[in-house]
N, C-alpha and C positions, 0 to 999 in steps of 0.2 A: 526569604522562600520563593516567594510568586516569579518573582522575576527569573530567577537561576531555572527553576524547571520550564518558567516559557520557553526562553533562550537554548536550554536540551531539548526538548521538543522539534524548535525548531533546526534543531540542526541533525536532528535525527529523521524528518522531515526529508527534507534535503539531501540527506546520505540514499536512506530508498526513495524517495521519488527519485534523483536523481540517477541509481541506480536499476530501477526498474522500469526507466524506458531505455534507457542502453540497456538490458537484455530484449526489451521490447523491438528495440530497429534490427538489434544482432543476431533477431529470429529464435532464441533462447525462450522462450516464453509459458516455460513451466516455472524459472528464475523465474520471469517476469511477475506470473500474479502468485507467487512469495515474499518478494519480495513487496508486494503492491498491499500484499494480507500482511507484513508487517509489517508497517509505518501505518494503516488503517489505527490501531491503538494513539500513534503520536496526534493521529490527526484526531480522533475523539476525544484527544483533553487539551486539546489549546481552546481546541472549538469552544467541550465546554464552560474551560478557563473567560470566556474571553465574550461569551451567551454567543455565538453566531448558531443560530440558532437551524440555519437551511444546513448550515457548512457539512454536518449535523448530521441529519438526515441523509447526506453525498456522500456521505462515508461512511455509512452503511449501507447504501445502495454502489457501492464503489467494488465493499470489501463479499459482499452478494457473487455479485460481476467475476470477481475473480476465486470465487466455492466455482461457482460456474463452468470457468474453465480451466481453471485443475482438473473437475468435474471430471472432463472431456476432454483432456487429457488420459485422462488416468491408463485406458482402452490402449494405449502407444506404447510402442517399444520405444525401454528408458534410455533411449543414445537417440531417439529424435524429442526436439526440444520444441514443435510445432502441431 
């Protein structure tokens, strides 16, 4: 069960991470921040399972930065991606 869960987390990390980077590179910042936030639970889960304490703190920092980015975009028009 643990190896299946780890493989599932790795797949989700690839999906959300690659999607977020592509969105940022395409100037779709709002989508990039959301994909980053959606990937964070998988970062936390896999780092807790593998006892990678530095990655846990880094994941929390990334989530805070993504929330800050979304908050900064709150007052921008919906069709504006940056």
